[in-house]
N, C-alpha and C positions, 0 to 999 in steps of 0.2 A: 504494500500500500504506500502511496506517495506521502511524503511529509508536507502536507499543504495546510498547515495550521496558521490561522490569523491570530496573533497575540496582541491583546490590547490591555493597557493598564488604566484602570478607572479610579477616580477619586470621588469623594462626597460621602454623605451619610449612609448608614446601613439602610435607612428607609429609601434613599435614592436608588441604591443598588437593587433592592427588591422590586422597585417600580420599573426597572429597565425592561424594555421589550427588544431583546437582542435578535440579530439576524440569524435564524436557524437554517438558512439555506446553504451555508458553507461551514466547514469545520472551523472552530474557533476556541480560543482560551481567553477568558477575562480574568485578570489579576486585580484584586481589590485590596487596598490598604484600609484597614479599619481605623477611623480617625476619632471615634468617640465610643466610650463604653456603652454597649447596647444589649438589652435582653431581647432576643428574638423568640417569638412565640409561634407555635404551630397554628395552622389555619383554623382548627376547631378547638383550640385550647382555651380554657377560661382566662379572662383578662386578669392581669395582676398590676399592682401599683408598687413601684419601687422608687427609692430616693437616691441620694448620693450622687446626683448628676448623671444617672444612668437612663438612657433613652429606652423606650419600649416600642418594638416594631412587630407587626404580625406578617408572616410570610404566607404566600398562597399555597405552597406545598404543605403536605401533612407533617406529622412529627410532633415534637414537643419543644420545650425551651432550651436555648443555648445562650450562654453569656459570652459575648464577644468583647475583647479588650485589645487596644492597640498593642502589637507585638506579641500577643499571646495566642494567635491563631494564623494559620496560612489558609487563605480563602481563595480558591480558584473555581471558576465556572467553566465547564467543558461543554461545548456546543456541537451536536452531531446532527446533520441533515438526514431526513428520511431517505432511505435508499442507499446511504453510505455503507461500505463494508462493515463498519462498526455498529450500524443500526441493528436493533432487534425489536421485533413486534412483541416479544414476551417481556412485559414490564418487569416481571420478577427476576429476569436474567439479564436485563439490558445493561446493568452496571457492573457485571462480573469482569468484563475485560478491563474496565477502568480500575477496579480494585487490584487487578493484577499489575497494572502499570504503577500504581501507588506502591505496591509491595516491592517491585523492582527498584523504585526510586529510594525507598527506605532502606532496603538491603544494601544499596550502594554505599550507605553511610555506616555499614557494619551492624545494623539493627535487624534482627530477624522479625519477619512479619508474615501474617497469613490473611487470606481473604475469607470472609464469612460467605459460604456458598449454599447454606441451607435456607429454608424459608425464614421469614421474619421471626425474631425471638423477643418477647417482652419480658419485663420484670416488674417488681412491685412499684417501681418509680417511673417506668418508661412512658406512661401517659403524661407525665409532667416534665421529665428531663430527657432531652434528645439522646444524650450519650448513655442512657440507661437501658437502651434497647439495641438490637442488631438487625440490620436488613441486608439482603444479598448485595455483595459488592463492597460492603464496608470492611475496614481493615482492623486487625487486632495485633497487639504485641503483648506477649506474656498473658494471653487470654483476656486482655483489657482493650476496649475499643479506643483507637487513636484517631480514626478517620470516620467522619459521618458524611453520608451522601444523600441528598434529597433530589427528587427528579420531577421535572415538569415537562410536558410534551404537548405538541399540537400537531396540526396536519402537515407542518413543514419540517419538524424535527424535535429533538430532545435537548433539554437543558439540565445538566447535572451540576448541582451546587455542592462543592466539596469543602469541608472544614477539617483541617488537620490540627489537633490540639498540640500547642507548645507549652501550655500551662493548663492546669485543671483545678479551678478555684472552687473546690467542693464546699467548703464551709460557707462561702459567700452565696453560692447557689441555694444551699439549704435554707439560709436565713432569708434571702430575697423571695423564695417561693413558699416559705413557711411550711417546710416539710416536717411532718411529725411522726414519731418522735425524732428530734434532730440527731441524736447520737447514732440511732440505727440507720438513718438516711445517710449520714456521713460515711459510716463504715461500708454500707452497701455500695455507694457511688464510687468510693475509692477502689473497691474491688472490681467494679464494672468498667471503668474507663481510666485513662491516664495520659500524661503528656509524652510526646516524643522527645528524646534527648538529642535533637538535631537542630542546628542553626537554621533559622527561617530561610535565609538566602540560599544556603546549601540545598535545602530540601526543595525549594522552588526550582532551582536550576536543574536539579536531578530529575524532577518530575517532567519538566519540559523536554529534557534530553531523552527520556524514555518513552515519550509519546510515539506511537507508531506512524 
């Protein structure tokens, strides 16, 4: 397959990013710098009120909450047109190739990683916290989720929003979402997800290099 990726670097708020209507007729990568601490909620998740200068944004794709802070996440969107060799009509398998690319990029830094290839797996907290569940194509290190992938698609193509954890602010997530009992939530979430011990720029460059 030819390496025909359009790579764009976008700026602005997380709300602006989720409001984008990208061109899905060609392969593309959108690299976004998070410039403001933001709690992103899933499309059907109950609203929450947070303070401390943290914005709250709701995304159109499903899932649950994730806290984005500058420098603590690598956020890339991968755009695939319908009919591309990487396209799959099977929504449940559509992100498996992408998980494999992320694994290769992570392994290049000496960290072993695996793709979750089974159906979606929930947990006690997965309706509230994005990284507490696992979907096909997401990536694990030491059986903890390090990469989340949400998918939007229309008649022209698919839009995979990928978030790789470089920090995992469990205590803050539990407090902001008022998870009860807090001690159990903290322990469970620490076991379910974790940050990658890789420099952001290194991981980004490796991911772009491993794209087919």
